[in-house]
C-alpha positions in Angstrom: 0.0 0.0 0.0 1.5 3.3 -1.1 1.2 6.5 1.0 0.0 9.8 -0.3 3.6 11.1 -0.2 4.7 8.1 -2.4 2.0 8.9 -4.9 2.9 12.6 -5.1 6.6 11.7 -5.5 5.8 9.3 -8.3 3.6 11.8 -10.1 6.2 14.5 -10.0 8.9 12.1 -11.2 6.7 11.0 -14.2 6.1 14.7 -15.0 9.8 15.4 -14.8 10.5 12.5 -17.3 7.9 13.9 -19.7 9.4 17.4 -19.5 13.1 16.4 -19.9 13.9 16.9 -16.2 12.5 20.4 -15.8 9.1 21.1 -14.3 7.2 24.2 -13.2 3.8 23.7 -11.5 1.5 25.5 -9.1 1.5 24.1 -5.6 -2.3 24.7 -5.3 -3.0 22.7 -8.5 -0.9 19.8 -7.2 -2.5 19.9 -3.8 -6.0 19.9 -5.5 -5.0 17.0 -7.7 -4.2 14.9 -4.7 -6.9 16.4 -2.4 -4.4 17.4 0.2 -3.1 20.5 1.9 -0.2 22.4 0.3 1.9 21.6 3.3 1.8 17.9 2.2 3.3 19.0 -1.1 6.0 20.9 0.8 6.8 17.8 2.9 7.3 15.7 -0.3 9.5 18.4 -1.9 11.6 18.8 1.3 12.1 15.1 1.9 12.1 13.5 -1.6 13.5 16.1 -3.9 16.7 17.1 -2.2 20.0 18.1 -3.7 21.5 14.7 -2.5 18.9 13.0 -4.6 19.7 15.1 -7.7 17.1 17.8 -7.6 17.0 21.5 -7.4 13.8 23.0 -6.1 12.8 26.6 -6.3 9.5 27.7 -4.7 7.6 30.9 -4.6 4.6 31.2 -2.3 1.5 33.4 -2.7 -1.2 33.8 -5.3 1.1 33.5 -8.2 3.3 31.0 -6.5 4.9 28.1 -8.2 7.3 25.2 -7.7 10.2 24.7 -10.2 11.9 21.3 -10.0 15.0 20.5 -12.0 16.6 17.0 -12.1 20.3 17.1 -12.8 22.6 14.3 -13.7 26.0 13.6 -12.2 27.3 13.3 -15.7 29.2 10.0 -15.3 31.6 8.4 -12.8 34.3 11.1 -13.0 31.9 13.9 -12.0 30.2 11.6 -9.5 33.5 11.1 -7.6 34.2 14.8 -7.6 30.7 15.6 -6.3 30.8 12.9 -3.7 34.1 13.8 -2.3 32.7 17.3 -1.6 29.4 15.9 -0.3 30.5 13.1 2.1 33.2 14.8 4.2 34.6 13.1 7.3 31.3 11.9 8.6 28.0 10.9 7.0 24.7 9.8 8.5 23.0 6.6 7.2 20.1 8.5 5.6 22.4 10.7 3.6 24.6 7.8 2.6 21.5 5.9 1.4 20.3 8.9 -0.6 23.7 9.2 -2.3 23.7 5.5 -3.2 20.2 5.7 -4.6 21.1 8.8 -6.6 24.1 7.1 -8.2 22.0 4.0 -9.0 19.3 6.2 -10.6 21.9 8.0 -12.7 23.3 4.6 -13.8 26.7 5.0 -12.1 26.0 1.9 -9.9 24.5 -1.4 -10.9 21.5 -2.6 -8.8 23.8 -5.2 -7.2 26.5 -2.6 -6.4 24.0 -0.3 -4.8 22.5 -3.2 -2.7 25.9 -4.2 -1.5 26.8 -0.6 -0.6 23.5 0.0 1.2 24.2 -3.2 3.3 27.7 -2.1 4.1 26.8 1.4 5.4 23.7 0.3 7.4 23.8 1.0 11.1 23.2 -2.7 11.8 26.5 -3.5 10.0 28.5 -0.8 11.8 28.3 -1.9 15.4 30.0 1.1 17.0 28.6 4.2 18.8 28.1 7.6 17.3 30.0 9.7 16.2 32.5 6.9 15.2 29.8 5.1 13.2 29.3 8.1 11.0 33.0 8.5 10.5 33.5 4.9 9.6 30.5 5.0 7.3 32.0 8.0 5.4 35.4 6.3 5.1 33.8 3.0 3.8 31.5 4.8 1.4 34.3 6.9 -0.1 36.5 3.8 -0.6 33.7 1.8 -2.1 32.7 4.6 -4.5 36.3 5.1 -5.6 36.7 1.3 -6.2 33.4 0.9 -8.0 33.4 4.1 -10.0 37.1 3.7 -11.1 36.6 0.2 -12.5 35.2 -0.7 -15.9 32.0 -2.7 -15.7 32.4 -6.5 -15.4 31.9 -8.6 -18.6 28.2 -8.8 -19.4 27.3 -5.7 -17.5 26.0 -2.7 -19.3 27.9 0.5 -19.0 
């Protein structure tokens, strides 16, 4: 069973695909389409369409208010490594690490199998140490895995 937030997210993603990654829409229209309050739309935008997930969101409130959403691509493994080294730093929370992995998988920089292995490796259940050490270990592991995966050519039989 999908939640209203999931439905709104999927609708926006479909619209972005149809408009080549750039969408401008009125918040009120979107809220009316889903019979919800505009604050529900805000929640979805703030939690599902973040920079870490590859989106830029501009929002203007008021009578002529709108939401502009742009999906950007990392542009391949080289740019991905550069972006990630800036983004991860010395410490990274599980939620942020998972979002980065998902984004790389969506952009085709990671295979589904690589993404699944990386998600398992950075999970708090796998890193059995207390904070803040867990977030530091997670950042170190994530960086090393990304360098290894994004620097290697695909295995035979895998698509690039």
